[in-house]
N, C-alpha and C positions, 0 to 999 in steps of 0.2 A: 161500387164499378159497374161502366155498361161492357153488355159483351157484344160478338159481334154480330147478334141476332137483333140486339135493342138498334145500333145502329143502323143497319140496314131497314128498321121500320124506321128510323129517324130520317132515311135516307128518303123512301116510300111518301111518308107523311108529305116532305118538303117537296116531294115534286109533285104530291095532289094537290096541295096547296098554290104552287105557279099554276097549274092546270086550271083552277080556278076563277084567277083573273085573265090569265093567258088566253082564255075563252071567251073573253071582250071582244078580242083582237088585236093587229098591230096598230092602230088608229086608237082606240085605247090605252095604249102602255106608251105610244109616244107623245098621248096628249097628256098624259096624269101623272106628275107625279108619285103620288102613294103606290102606284100599284108599279111604279118603276121599284121604287123604295121597297115594295113587299117582294116584288121577284128577285131583285138583288137579295134583299135576306136571304131569302130560302134555299137559293145556289149556295149564299156562304154556311149556311146550312149542311147542305149537302155535301158542299166539298169540307168541312168540318171533320164531320160523320165520315166522310170516306178517308179519311187521313190517320183515324184509329181506328181503322180495322186493322184485324191481323195482319201481320204477312201471309200467313198461312191462307187466312182467306183469299187473299189477294194474288198470290201463287196458282191459287186452286180455281180462279176465275177470270181467267189473263184479257177475256173477251170484255169483260168491262175496264174503261180506260182512266183506270186508281189514278195514274200518274195525271192527266188531263183535268182530269175534275179538284185534285188537290192544286193543280198548278191558278186553274181559275179563281179558285176559294182565295190562293193568296195573292191575285189581281186584284180580287175584288176589295179583300181586306187592308192590302198594303200599299196597294198604290191606287188608292180609288180614286186621284183625280185625273186619272187617264183610260178608265172606262168606257169603253164604250157601247153604248145603248143598244147598236144593229147589231152586235156581237151579242150582248147578252139577247135580244131577241132570236141571233139564228140559231142558236143553241138552246132556246125555248123549243123552237118548232124542229131543228134537227138532231139533237140530241137527249133532249128530255124523255118521248116515246121507246127510244130504245133502251135508255137506263133505268126507264120502270118496266121495260119487260125481262132485262136481266137482272133485277132485285126482285122481283118475284118469282121467277123462277128457281135463284138461291134459297127464300124461304122457303117455296114448294117442296125442295129438295130435303129440307130438316123439317118436313112436317106440318 
């Protein structure tokens, strides 16, 4: 069974994988279906890992938008026909940098 540290590492790895393809820019994201699928999939990974972190970790780190991360995952997985790619890209630009910093900070606390 995976623990909170492993789940945080999963989140960090997924963020870094999104960054790798997001670095190509918004136009590449809009043009390339495979890049879109890659990024959406890794948002699902982030959401699944966030969904499974302990309540204690969530309570100790309210600066992380745990409920919103899980809600995005639920939309991507269960309501895939209404996925708004503009919102996905907005999350790449707006939310991922902060999430990465927050997860890295939590992991540094643990040493």
